[in-house]
KOLMI-403894 format. One record per atom (N, C-alpha, C): residue number from 1; chain; atom name; x, y, z. Coordinates in steps of 0.05 Angstrom, whole numbers. Atoms other than C-alpha are relative to their C-alpha. Layout:
% residues N
@paza=NUM, nuvo=A, ronu=CA, east=X, north=Y, up=Z
...
//
This chain:
% residues 119
@paza=1, nuvo=A, ronu=N, east=27, north=-11, up=11
@paza=1, nuvo=A, ronu=CA, east=1057, north=178, up=253
@paza=1, nuvo=A, ronu=C, east=-21, north=-15, up=0
@paza=2, nuvo=A, ronu=N, east=26, north=19, up=4
@paza=2, nuvo=A, ronu=CA, east=991, north=147, up=266
@paza=2, nuvo=A, ronu=C, east=-13, north=6, up=-18
@paza=3, nuvo=A, ronu=N, east=22, north=-6, up=19
@paza=3, nuvo=A, ronu=CA, east=937, north=139, up=216
@paza=3, nuvo=A, ronu=C, east=-26, north=10, up=9
@paza=4, nuvo=A, ronu=N, east=21, north=-7, up=-19
@paza=4, nuvo=A, ronu=CA, east=873, north=171, up=243
@paza=4, nuvo=A, ronu=C, east=-31, north=-9, up=-25
@paza=5, nuvo=A, ronu=N, east=23, north=9, up=24
@paza=5, nuvo=A, ronu=CA, east=804, north=148, up=202
@paza=5, nuvo=A, ronu=C, east=-19, north=23, up=5
@paza=6, nuvo=A, ronu=N, east=13, north=-20, up=-4
@paza=6, nuvo=A, ronu=CA, east=785, north=224, up=204
@paza=6, nuvo=A, ronu=C, east=-12, north=-6, up=-31
@paza=7, nuvo=A, ronu=N, east=13, north=1, up=34
@paza=7, nuvo=A, ronu=CA, east=765, north=218, up=124
@paza=7, nuvo=A, ronu=C, east=-34, north=-14, up=1
@paza=8, nuvo=A, ronu=N, east=27, north=13, up=-4
@paza=8, nuvo=A, ronu=CA, east=713, north=162, up=137
@paza=8, nuvo=A, ronu=C, east=-15, north=3, up=20
@paza=9, nuvo=A, ronu=N, east=15, north=-12, up=-18
@paza=9, nuvo=A, ronu=CA, east=688, north=186, up=200
@paza=9, nuvo=A, ronu=C, east=-21, north=20, up=-9
@paza=10, nuvo=A, ronu=N, east=10, north=-28, up=9
@paza=10, nuvo=A, ronu=CA, east=677, north=256, up=171
@paza=10, nuvo=A, ronu=C, east=-28, north=-12, up=-22
@paza=11, nuvo=A, ronu=N, east=12, north=12, up=22
@paza=11, nuvo=A, ronu=CA, east=640, north=214, up=110
@paza=11, nuvo=A, ronu=C, east=-29, north=-13, up=18
@paza=12, nuvo=A, ronu=N, east=24, north=11, up=-9
@paza=12, nuvo=A, ronu=CA, east=595, north=171, up=148
@paza=12, nuvo=A, ronu=C, east=-17, north=14, up=15
@paza=13, nuvo=A, ronu=N, east=13, north=-17, up=-19
@paza=13, nuvo=A, ronu=CA, east=575, north=222, up=200
@paza=13, nuvo=A, ronu=C, east=-32, north=20, up=-19
@paza=14, nuvo=A, ronu=N, east=18, north=-20, up=26
@paza=14, nuvo=A, ronu=CA, east=552, north=269, up=129
@paza=14, nuvo=A, ronu=C, east=-24, north=-13, up=1
@paza=15, nuvo=A, ronu=N, east=24, north=11, up=14
@paza=15, nuvo=A, ronu=CA, east=513, north=210, up=107
@paza=15, nuvo=A, ronu=C, east=-16, north=9, up=13
@paza=16, nuvo=A, ronu=N, east=18, north=-1, up=-21
@paza=16, nuvo=A, ronu=CA, east=477, north=209, up=171
@paza=16, nuvo=A, ronu=C, east=-11, north=23, up=8
@paza=17, nuvo=A, ronu=N, east=16, north=-35, up=0
@paza=17, nuvo=A, ronu=CA, east=462, north=279, up=182
@paza=17, nuvo=A, ronu=C, east=-8, north=7, up=-22
@paza=18, nuvo=A, ronu=N, east=11, north=-11, up=27
@paza=18, nuvo=A, ronu=CA, east=443, north=282, up=111
@paza=18, nuvo=A, ronu=C, east=-32, north=-14, up=5
@paza=19, nuvo=A, ronu=N, east=26, north=13, up=-1
@paza=19, nuvo=A, ronu=CA, east=387, north=227, up=123
@paza=19, nuvo=A, ronu=C, east=-24, north=14, up=22
@paza=20, nuvo=A, ronu=N, east=5, north=-10, up=-17
@paza=20, nuvo=A, ronu=CA, east=377, north=261, up=188
@paza=20, nuvo=A, ronu=C, east=-26, north=36, up=-9
@paza=21, nuvo=A, ronu=N, east=6, north=-27, up=10
@paza=21, nuvo=A, ronu=CA, east=350, north=332, up=149
@paza=21, nuvo=A, ronu=C, east=-39, north=-4, up=6
@paza=22, nuvo=A, ronu=N, east=25, north=-5, up=-3
@paza=22, nuvo=A, ronu=CA, east=279, north=352, up=173
@paza=22, nuvo=A, ronu=C, east=-3, north=-11, up=32
@paza=23, nuvo=A, ronu=N, east=9, north=17, up=-21
@paza=23, nuvo=A, ronu=CA, east=281, north=313, up=236
@paza=23, nuvo=A, ronu=C, east=-1, north=34, up=27
@paza=24, nuvo=A, ronu=N, east=-4, north=-25, up=-8
@paza=24, nuvo=A, ronu=CA, east=281, north=362, up=296
@paza=24, nuvo=A, ronu=C, east=11, north=1, up=32
@paza=25, nuvo=A, ronu=N, east=-14, north=3, up=-25
@paza=25, nuvo=A, ronu=CA, east=315, north=381, up=367
@paza=25, nuvo=A, ronu=C, east=31, north=-10, up=-9
@paza=26, nuvo=A, ronu=N, east=-26, north=12, up=4
@paza=26, nuvo=A, ronu=CA, east=378, north=342, up=375
@paza=26, nuvo=A, ronu=C, east=5, north=-24, up=-25
@paza=27, nuvo=A, ronu=N, east=5, north=23, up=15
@paza=27, nuvo=A, ronu=CA, east=358, north=287, up=332
@paza=27, nuvo=A, ronu=C, east=16, north=7, up=-34
@paza=28, nuvo=A, ronu=N, east=-10, north=-11, up=36
@paza=28, nuvo=A, ronu=CA, east=378, north=338, up=266
@paza=28, nuvo=A, ronu=C, east=24, north=4, up=7
@paza=29, nuvo=A, ronu=N, east=-24, north=-13, up=-5
@paza=29, nuvo=A, ronu=CA, east=445, north=363, up=302
@paza=29, nuvo=A, ronu=C, east=16, north=-17, up=11
@paza=30, nuvo=A, ronu=N, east=-15, north=20, up=-14
@paza=30, nuvo=A, ronu=CA, east=477, north=309, up=345
@paza=30, nuvo=A, ronu=C, east=0, north=-25, up=-13
@paza=31, nuvo=A, ronu=N, east=-5, north=20, up=22
@paza=31, nuvo=A, ronu=CA, east=508, north=250, up=305
@paza=31, nuvo=A, ronu=C, east=-8, north=-31, up=13
@paza=32, nuvo=A, ronu=N, east=12, north=22, up=-11
@paza=32, nuvo=A, ronu=CA, east=485, north=199, up=357
@paza=32, nuvo=A, ronu=C, east=-28, north=5, up=-2
@paza=33, nuvo=A, ronu=N, east=29, north=-2, up=0
@paza=33, nuvo=A, ronu=CA, east=416, north=219, up=364
@paza=33, nuvo=A, ronu=C, east=-9, north=-2, up=-29
@paza=34, nuvo=A, ronu=N, east=11, north=12, up=19
@paza=34, nuvo=A, ronu=CA, east=414, north=221, up=294
@paza=34, nuvo=A, ronu=C, east=3, north=-21, up=-19
@paza=35, nuvo=A, ronu=N, east=-14, north=24, up=-1
@paza=35, nuvo=A, ronu=CA, east=448, north=153, up=280
@paza=35, nuvo=A, ronu=C, east=-27, north=-10, up=4
@paza=36, nuvo=A, ronu=N, east=29, north=18, up=-9
@paza=36, nuvo=A, ronu=CA, east=384, north=128, up=317
@paza=36, nuvo=A, ronu=C, east=-23, north=4, up=-10
@paza=37, nuvo=A, ronu=N, east=25, north=-12, up=1
@paza=37, nuvo=A, ronu=CA, east=329, north=171, up=303
@paza=37, nuvo=A, ronu=C, east=3, north=-16, up=-34
@paza=38, nuvo=A, ronu=N, east=2, north=9, up=27
@paza=38, nuvo=A, ronu=CA, east=349, north=151, up=219
@paza=38, nuvo=A, ronu=C, east=-8, north=-32, up=-9
@paza=39, nuvo=A, ronu=N, east=0, north=21, up=1
@paza=39, nuvo=A, ronu=CA, east=368, north=79, up=238
@paza=39, nuvo=A, ronu=C, east=-31, north=-4, up=5
@paza=40, nuvo=A, ronu=N, east=28, north=4, up=-7
@paza=40, nuvo=A, ronu=CA, east=296, north=74, up=267
@paza=40, nuvo=A, ronu=C, east=-12, north=4, up=-18
@paza=41, nuvo=A, ronu=N, east=19, north=-21, up=14
@paza=41, nuvo=A, ronu=CA, east=259, north=118, up=216
@paza=41, nuvo=A, ronu=C, east=12, north=-25, up=-25
@paza=42, nuvo=A, ronu=N, east=-13, north=27, up=35
@paza=42, nuvo=A, ronu=CA, east=298, north=56, up=154
@paza=42, nuvo=A, ronu=C, east=-15, north=-19, up=13
@paza=43, nuvo=A, ronu=N, east=14, north=27, up=-13
@paza=43, nuvo=A, ronu=CA, east=268, north=-4, up=198
@paza=43, nuvo=A, ronu=C, east=-30, north=8, up=-4
@paza=44, nuvo=A, ronu=N, east=33, north=-1, up=2
@paza=44, nuvo=A, ronu=CA, east=196, north=35, up=203
@paza=44, nuvo=A, ronu=C, east=-9, north=-4, up=-35
@paza=45, nuvo=A, ronu=N, east=7, north=0, up=39
@paza=45, nuvo=A, ronu=CA, east=204, north=47, up=119
@paza=45, nuvo=A, ronu=C, east=-9, north=-21, up=1
@paza=46, nuvo=A, ronu=N, east=-3, north=11, up=5
@paza=46, nuvo=A, ronu=CA, east=218, north=-17, up=114
@paza=46, nuvo=A, ronu=C, east=-28, north=-20, up=5
@paza=47, nuvo=A, ronu=N, east=26, north=20, up=-13
@paza=47, nuvo=A, ronu=CA, east=157, north=-58, up=152
@paza=47, nuvo=A, ronu=C, east=-27, north=23, up=-15
@paza=48, nuvo=A, ronu=N, east=28, north=-11, up=16
@paza=48, nuvo=A, ronu=CA, east=108, north=0, up=119
@paza=48, nuvo=A, ronu=C, east=-5, north=-4, up=-18
@paza=49, nuvo=A, ronu=N, east=3, north=-9, up=35
@paza=49, nuvo=A, ronu=CA, east=125, north=-5, up=52
@paza=49, nuvo=A, ronu=C, east=-16, north=-30, up=5
@paza=50, nuvo=A, ronu=N, east=15, north=29, up=6
@paza=50, nuvo=A, ronu=CA, east=98, north=-82, up=63
@paza=50, nuvo=A, ronu=C, east=-31, north=5, up=18
@paza=51, nuvo=A, ronu=N, east=28, north=-11, up=-13
@paza=51, nuvo=A, ronu=CA, east=38, north=-59, up=114
@paza=51, nuvo=A, ronu=C, east=-16, north=21, up=-20
@paza=52, nuvo=A, ronu=N, east=7, north=-14, up=23
@paza=52, nuvo=A, ronu=CA, east=22, north=-8, up=63
@paza=52, nuvo=A, ronu=C, east=-24, north=-22, up=-25
@paza=53, nuvo=A, ronu=N, east=14, north=12, up=17
@paza=53, nuvo=A, ronu=CA, east=5, north=-64, up=11
@paza=53, nuvo=A, ronu=C, east=-26, north=-19, up=11
@paza=54, nuvo=A, ronu=N, east=21, north=5, up=-17
@paza=54, nuvo=A, ronu=CA, east=-44, north=-96, up=70
@paza=54, nuvo=A, ronu=C, east=-21, north=5, up=-2
@paza=55, nuvo=A, ronu=N, east=20, north=-20, up=-7
@paza=55, nuvo=A, ronu=CA, east=-81, north=-31, up=81
@paza=55, nuvo=A, ronu=C, east=-15, north=-2, up=-24
@paza=56, nuvo=A, ronu=N, east=7, north=-2, up=26
@paza=56, nuvo=A, ronu=CA, east=-89, north=-25, up=6
@paza=56, nuvo=A, ronu=C, east=-21, north=-25, up=-8
@paza=57, nuvo=A, ronu=N, east=22, north=22, up=5
@paza=57, nuvo=A, ronu=CA, east=-125, north=-93, up=-4
@paza=57, nuvo=A, ronu=C, east=-31, north=10, up=18
@paza=58, nuvo=A, ronu=N, east=22, north=0, up=-23
@paza=58, nuvo=A, ronu=CA, east=-169, north=-85, up=54
@paza=58, nuvo=A, ronu=C, east=-14, north=22, up=-12
@paza=59, nuvo=A, ronu=N, east=14, north=-18, up=8
@paza=59, nuvo=A, ronu=CA, east=-182, north=-22, up=28
@paza=59, nuvo=A, ronu=C, east=-22, north=-7, up=-25
@paza=60, nuvo=A, ronu=N, east=1, north=20, up=18
@paza=60, nuvo=A, ronu=CA, east=-190, north=-50, up=-42
@paza=60, nuvo=A, ronu=C, east=-38, north=-11, up=11
@paza=61, nuvo=A, ronu=N, east=18, north=23, up=-9
@paza=61, nuvo=A, ronu=CA, east=-241, north=-104, up=-14
@paza=61, nuvo=A, ronu=C, east=-23, north=19, up=17
@paza=62, nuvo=A, ronu=N, east=17, north=-17, up=-12
@paza=62, nuvo=A, ronu=CA, east=-283, north=-49, up=28
@paza=62, nuvo=A, ronu=C, east=-14, north=17, up=-15
@paza=63, nuvo=A, ronu=N, east=18, north=-18, up=10
@paza=63, nuvo=A, ronu=CA, east=-304, north=-10, up=-28
@paza=63, nuvo=A, ronu=C, east=-14, north=-17, up=-23
@paza=64, nuvo=A, ronu=N, east=20, north=25, up=13
@paza=64, nuvo=A, ronu=CA, east=-329, north=-75, up=-70
@paza=64, nuvo=A, ronu=C, east=-18, north=-4, up=15
@paza=65, nuvo=A, ronu=N, east=22, north=-1, up=-19
@paza=65, nuvo=A, ronu=CA, east=-361, north=-94, up=-13
@paza=65, nuvo=A, ronu=C, east=-24, north=20, up=3
@paza=66, nuvo=A, ronu=N, east=23, north=-31, up=1
@paza=66, nuvo=A, ronu=CA, east=-396, north=-25, up=-12
@paza=66, nuvo=A, ronu=C, east=-19, north=-3, up=-26
@paza=67, nuvo=A, ronu=N, east=20, north=-1, up=34
@paza=67, nuvo=A, ronu=CA, east=-419, north=-31, up=-86
@paza=67, nuvo=A, ronu=C, east=-12, north=-24, up=3
@paza=68, nuvo=A, ronu=N, east=9, north=19, up=-1
@paza=68, nuvo=A, ronu=CA, east=-435, north=-99, up=-76
@paza=68, nuvo=A, ronu=C, east=-25, north=-7, up=20
@paza=69, nuvo=A, ronu=N, east=25, north=-11, up=-17
@paza=69, nuvo=A, ronu=CA, east=-486, north=-85, up=-18
@paza=69, nuvo=A, ronu=C, east=-20, north=17, up=-15
@paza=70, nuvo=A, ronu=N, east=21, north=-10, up=16
@paza=70, nuvo=A, ronu=CA, east=-518, north=-31, up=-69
@paza=70, nuvo=A, ronu=C, east=-9, north=-19, up=-18
@paza=71, nuvo=A, ronu=N, east=25, north=15, up=14
@paza=71, nuvo=A, ronu=CA, east=-529, north=-90, up=-106
@paza=71, nuvo=A, ronu=C, east=-22, north=-25, up=2
@paza=72, nuvo=A, ronu=N, east=15, north=27, up=-19
@paza=72, nuvo=A, ronu=CA, east=-562, north=-136, up=-64
@paza=72, nuvo=A, ronu=C, east=18, north=-19, up=10
@paza=73, nuvo=A, ronu=N, east=-16, north=23, up=14
@paza=73, nuvo=A, ronu=CA, east=-508, north=-176, up=-58
@paza=73, nuvo=A, ronu=C, east=30, north=-1, up=29
@paza=74, nuvo=A, ronu=N, east=-17, north=-4, up=-15
@paza=74, nuvo=A, ronu=CA, east=-450, north=-195, up=-9
@paza=74, nuvo=A, ronu=C, east=28, north=0, up=-12
@paza=75, nuvo=A, ronu=N, east=-23, north=3, up=15
@paza=75, nuvo=A, ronu=CA, east=-371, north=-188, up=-29
@paza=75, nuvo=A, ronu=C, east=3, north=-27, up=-10
@paza=76, nuvo=A, ronu=N, east=-6, north=20, up=3
@paza=76, nuvo=A, ronu=CA, east=-359, north=-256, up=-28
@paza=76, nuvo=A, ronu=C, east=-14, north=-23, up=-23
@paza=77, nuvo=A, ronu=N, east=8, north=16, up=20
@paza=77, nuvo=A, ronu=CA, east=-417, north=-279, up=-68
@paza=77, nuvo=A, ronu=C, east=9, north=8, up=-29
@paza=78, nuvo=A, ronu=N, east=-4, north=-10, up=23
@paza=78, nuvo=A, ronu=CA, east=-396, north=-229, up=-115
@paza=78, nuvo=A, ronu=C, east=21, north=-18, up=-12
@paza=79, nuvo=A, ronu=N, east=-20, north=10, up=10
@paza=79, nuvo=A, ronu=CA, east=-332, north=-256, up=-118
@paza=79, nuvo=A, ronu=C, east=-2, north=-20, up=-15
@paza=80, nuvo=A, ronu=N, east=8, north=30, up=7
@paza=80, nuvo=A, ronu=CA, east=-355, north=-322, up=-131
@paza=80, nuvo=A, ronu=C, east=-10, north=-1, up=-34
@paza=81, nuvo=A, ronu=N, east=10, north=-7, up=9
@paza=81, nuvo=A, ronu=CA, east=-394, north=-300, up=-181
@paza=81, nuvo=A, ronu=C, east=18, north=9, up=-32
@paza=82, nuvo=A, ronu=N, east=-25, north=-13, up=15
@paza=82, nuvo=A, ronu=CA, east=-334, north=-266, up=-214
@paza=82, nuvo=A, ronu=C, east=13, north=-20, up=-15
@paza=83, nuvo=A, ronu=N, east=-28, north=19, up=11
@paza=83, nuvo=A, ronu=CA, east=-283, north=-324, up=-213
@paza=83, nuvo=A, ronu=C, east=-18, north=-20, up=-12
@paza=84, nuvo=A, ronu=N, east=7, north=21, up=25
@paza=84, nuvo=A, ronu=CA, east=-342, north=-375, up=-250
@paza=84, nuvo=A, ronu=C, east=-3, north=13, up=-23
@paza=85, nuvo=A, ronu=N, east=14, north=-6, up=35
@paza=85, nuvo=A, ronu=CA, east=-360, north=-329, up=-307
@paza=85, nuvo=A, ronu=C, east=33, north=16, up=-8
@paza=86, nuvo=A, ronu=N, east=-24, north=-10, up=15
@paza=86, nuvo=A, ronu=CA, east=-280, north=-320, up=-315
@paza=86, nuvo=A, ronu=C, east=4, north=25, up=0
@paza=87, nuvo=A, ronu=N, east=-17, north=-33, up=-1
@paza=87, nuvo=A, ronu=CA, east=-269, north=-238, up=-301
@paza=87, nuvo=A, ronu=C, east=27, north=-8, up=5
@paza=88, nuvo=A, ronu=N, east=-30, north=2, up=-11
@paza=88, nuvo=A, ronu=CA, east=-191, north=-240, up=-290
@paza=88, nuvo=A, ronu=C, east=7, north=30, up=7
@paza=89, nuvo=A, ronu=N, east=7, north=-26, up=-12
@paza=89, nuvo=A, ronu=CA, east=-202, north=-166, up=-263
@paza=89, nuvo=A, ronu=C, east=19, north=-7, up=33
@paza=90, nuvo=A, ronu=N, east=-9, north=4, up=-23
@paza=90, nuvo=A, ronu=CA, east=-158, north=-157, up=-201
@paza=90, nuvo=A, ronu=C, east=-15, north=19, up=18
@paza=91, nuvo=A, ronu=N, east=14, north=-15, up=-25
@paza=91, nuvo=A, ronu=CA, east=-184, north=-126, up=-132
@paza=91, nuvo=A, ronu=C, east=-1, north=27, up=-11
@paza=92, nuvo=A, ronu=N, east=-9, north=-19, up=3
@paza=92, nuvo=A, ronu=CA, east=-150, north=-63, up=-148
@paza=92, nuvo=A, ronu=C, east=-21, north=16, up=-22
@paza=93, nuvo=A, ronu=N, east=18, north=-19, up=17
@paza=93, nuvo=A, ronu=CA, east=-189, north=-47, up=-211
@paza=93, nuvo=A, ronu=C, east=-23, north=-6, up=0
@paza=94, nuvo=A, ronu=N, east=27, north=4, up=-15
@paza=94, nuvo=A, ronu=CA, east=-256, north=-80, up=-183
@paza=94, nuvo=A, ronu=C, east=-10, north=33, up=7
@paza=95, nuvo=A, ronu=N, east=-3, north=-24, up=-15
@paza=95, nuvo=A, ronu=CA, east=-251, north=-23, up=-134
@paza=95, nuvo=A, ronu=C, east=-6, north=24, up=-17
@paza=96, nuvo=A, ronu=N, east=11, north=-23, up=12
@paza=96, nuvo=A, ronu=CA, east=-237, north=36, up=-180
@paza=96, nuvo=A, ronu=C, east=-26, north=1, up=-13
@paza=97, nuvo=A, ronu=N, east=14, north=1, up=17
@paza=97, nuvo=A, ronu=CA, east=-285, north=12, up=-230
@paza=97, nuvo=A, ronu=C, east=-34, north=13, up=14
@paza=98, nuvo=A, ronu=N, east=30, north=-3, up=-18
@paza=98, nuvo=A, ronu=CA, east=-346, north=11, up=-165
@paza=98, nuvo=A, ronu=C, east=4, north=28, up=8
@paza=99, nuvo=A, ronu=N, east=-4, north=-20, up=-11
@paza=99, nuvo=A, ronu=CA, east=-311, north=76, up=-142
@paza=99, nuvo=A, ronu=C, east=-14, north=27, up=-20
@paza=100, nuvo=A, ronu=N, east=0, north=-18, up=22
@paza=100, nuvo=A, ronu=CA, east=-310, north=122, up=-207
@paza=100, nuvo=A, ronu=C, east=-11, north=-5, up=-22
@paza=101, nuvo=A, ronu=N, east=12, north=7, up=26
@paza=101, nuvo=A, ronu=CA, east=-352, north=87, up=-260
@paza=101, nuvo=A, ronu=C, east=-25, north=-16, up=16
@paza=102, nuvo=A, ronu=N, east=17, north=21, up=-1
@paza=102, nuvo=A, ronu=CA, east=-414, north=56, up=-217
@paza=102, nuvo=A, ronu=C, east=-17, north=-9, up=-22
@paza=103, nuvo=A, ronu=N, east=23, north=18, up=20
@paza=103, nuvo=A, ronu=CA, east=-459, north=39, up=-276
@paza=103, nuvo=A, ronu=C, east=19, north=-20, up=-17
@paza=104, nuvo=A, ronu=N, east=-16, north=32, up=21
@paza=104, nuvo=A, ronu=CA, east=-400, north=-4, up=-315
@paza=104, nuvo=A, ronu=C, east=3, north=-12, up=18
@paza=105, nuvo=A, ronu=N, east=-7, north=11, up=-26
@paza=105, nuvo=A, ronu=CA, east=-389, north=-27, up=-242
@paza=105, nuvo=A, ronu=C, east=-27, north=-31, up=-1
@paza=106, nuvo=A, ronu=N, east=22, north=11, up=5
@paza=106, nuvo=A, ronu=CA, east=-467, north=-48, up=-249
@paza=106, nuvo=A, ronu=C, east=-5, north=-23, up=-23
@paza=107, nuvo=A, ronu=N, east=-7, north=7, up=20
@paza=107, nuvo=A, ronu=CA, east=-459, north=-72, up=-321
@paza=107, nuvo=A, ronu=C, east=13, north=-27, up=-3
@paza=108, nuvo=A, ronu=N, east=-13, north=24, up=-1
@paza=108, nuvo=A, ronu=CA, east=-402, north=-117, up=-309
@paza=108, nuvo=A, ronu=C, east=-17, north=-29, up=23
@paza=109, nuvo=A, ronu=N, east=8, north=19, up=-16
@paza=109, nuvo=A, ronu=CA, east=-436, north=-157, up=-254
@paza=109, nuvo=A, ronu=C, east=-24, north=-10, up=-14
@paza=110, nuvo=A, ronu=N, east=30, north=3, up=8
@paza=110, nuvo=A, ronu=CA, east=-504, north=-155, up=-285
@paza=110, nuvo=A, ronu=C, east=13, north=-32, up=-23
@paza=111, nuvo=A, ronu=N, east=-14, north=19, up=9
@paza=111, nuvo=A, ronu=CA, east=-452, north=-196, up=-348
@paza=111, nuvo=A, ronu=C, east=0, north=-15, up=11
@paza=112, nuvo=A, ronu=N, east=-11, north=27, up=-28
@paza=112, nuvo=A, ronu=CA, east=-419, north=-242, up=-291
@paza=112, nuvo=A, ronu=C, east=-24, north=-14, up=3
@paza=113, nuvo=A, ronu=N, east=14, north=-1, up=8
@paza=113, nuvo=A, ronu=CA, east=-483, north=-253, up=-286
@paza=113, nuvo=A, ronu=C, east=-17, north=-19, up=-9
@paza=114, nuvo=A, ronu=N, east=8, north=12, up=23
@paza=114, nuvo=A, ronu=CA, east=-520, north=-273, up=-337
@paza=114, nuvo=A, ronu=C, east=26, north=-21, up=-21
@paza=115, nuvo=A, ronu=N, east=-24, north=15, up=20
@paza=115, nuvo=A, ronu=CA, east=-449, north=-312, up=-364
@paza=115, nuvo=A, ronu=C, east=-2, north=-34, up=20
@paza=116, nuvo=A, ronu=N, east=4, north=23, up=-16
@paza=116, nuvo=A, ronu=CA, east=-461, north=-361, up=-296
@paza=116, nuvo=A, ronu=C, east=-23, north=-17, up=-2
@paza=117, nuvo=A, ronu=N, east=32, north=2, up=-2
@paza=117, nuvo=A, ronu=CA, east=-535, north=-362, up=-296
@paza=117, nuvo=A, ronu=C, east=-4, north=-31, up=-39
@paza=118, nuvo=A, ronu=N, east=-4, north=17, up=24
@paza=118, nuvo=A, ronu=CA, east=-522, north=-389, up=-375
@paza=118, nuvo=A, ronu=C, east=16, north=-30, up=3
@paza=119, nuvo=A, ronu=N, east=-20, north=19, up=2
@paza=119, nuvo=A, ronu=CA, east=-465, north=-442, up=-362
@paza=119, nuvo=A, ronu=C, east=-10, north=-15, up=14
//
């Protein structure tokens, strides 16, 4: 009597078919197409987790830059002022302050400028 790998094969197929839930057409129903789609999707997910971090940093910088322009300065000059003043807020926090509480951002910039001029 020969041994077949039916149990492992069925388990492997079920794993891929479960991951292919939500796909359309044959990619949802046919094992080979589903496996190809799932593997490609997992590659995209891995790649785009890294890309999302880059995109978010760009968004934060754009928000800070817009707030800096409204104060009559550029992004690079503003970040230099913050660095010299010892402001340790990261770009994510600065962009949130600039977008949600512009008055607080203005006072933060004014305090940083005063600290740099005093030194």
